[in-house]
N, C-alpha and C positions, 0 to 999 in steps of 0.2 A: 572858657574852661581849659582849652589847650594851652593858653598863655600862662595860666596859673600853675599848671602841672610843669611846664617848661621852667618857670621861675623857681619852683620848689627844687627841681632837679639841679638847676644851676646854683642855687643857694647852697644846697647840700654838698655839691662838688667843691665849691669855693671853701666851705667850712673844712672839708677833708684835706684840701690842699694846704690851708693855713695851719691846721693841726700837724700835719706831716712835716711841713717846712719848719715849724717851731721845734719839733722833736729832732729833726736832723741837724738843725743849727745849734741846738743846745749842747750836743756832744754827750759823752758818757758822764753819768752822775758819779761823783767821787765821794759825796758826803751822804751820810744817813744819820739817824739818831737811834741810840739804844733805848732800852726800856726806861731809863732814868732821864731821858731827854738829852743825854750827852752826845755831842757831835762826834761821829766816827769817820775816819778816813779809810775808804775801802781800796784805794789804789795806792800801791806801794810807792810808785814814782811820784805821785802827787804828795804823799805824806813826807817823803824823804827829800823834798826840795831844799830844806835848810839843813845845815850841818848837825844841829842838835836833834832834829827829827830823824835824820839818817842814823845817828848814834842810837837813838831809842829803838829804831827798827832792828838794828844790828844786835843790840842787847836782848831784845825780845826773842829774836831767832836763836841766839845763844842759849837763852833760858829754856827754850823749847828743846834744844839739843840735849841740854843737861837733864831735862825731864825724861826724854827718851832713854838716855843712858841709865838713869836711876831706876826707872821702871824695868828696863831690860835686865838689870842686875837681879831683880826679884828681892832686893834687900830693902826692908821697910825703913830702916834708919836712913838710908841714902835718899829714899823718896821724901821722908819728912824734912830732910835738909833743903830740898828745893821747893818747899811749900810755904805759902804766906802764913804767918803766925795766926791770923784771924781764921784761917781755914782748917787748922790742925784739930780743933776740938771735934769738928764734924767728921773729919777724915780719918782720925786714928782708929776708931772702931771698924770702919770700913776696911782700912788697910790691914789691920790685924786679923780680920776674918777671911781675907782672900788668900787662896793658895798661891804659893810662889810662882807656879806655872801661869796662873791668871795674870799676875803682875807682869811677868815677862811677855805675855801676849799683848798686854796694853802697851808695853814698850815697843813691840813690833808695830802696833797700830800707829804709834807716833810717827813712824816713817812715812805714813800716808798724809801727814798734815798739810793743810792748805791754809794760808792766812786769810781769815774772814774780815777782820777789822782791827784797827789800832786807834787808840785815842791817847790823851795825855795820862789816863789812869789805867785803862784795860787794853789787853791785846787778846784776840780770840782766834783760835785755830779750829778747823774742822778735821776730825780724824775718822777713818773708817775702821770699825771694829766688829767682827763677826757679821758683816753685811749691813750693819747700821751706821748711821752718821751721828757723831757726837761732837759737842763743842767743848773745847778745853780753854779755860779762861786764865790768863795771867794778870797779875796786878802789879803796877809799878810801885816800887818802894821809895821811901824818902831819899835814899842814897842814889836813886836812878836805876837800880837793878830791877829785875822782874822775877816774881816768884809765882808758882802755880797756885791759883786761888780756888778754882772750881773745876772738877773733872768728873 
């Protein structure tokens, strides 16, 4: 009986060591999948290893800066100009019903942005607005630019 208990303990410890070693040797995970199963790269350095990917990342960050400025202006026309055409139908009523001060507050919230993920189609930032965390999604356009798609 003592031998069986010792064997179980040894087997369990060996299992834990193997799992921990695998975890430590695998390194940080840079890939994940979004809800459509598209591969996302979560680490900027990993994503930007090629020149074209580095340009995508730079353009995405530039688009986020433009969104910050557009919302900070409180001007609905400027906000519409940085939005993906597919998103306008849903966004126009929301934009038109918001007070200018709220739009400006959203612009301030864009200053808190953190890149969550980037793929060949979508880039996502997290912002903090009134104590909550929100995801702002940008969509890559056929010309290589990025426009705000979901906010």
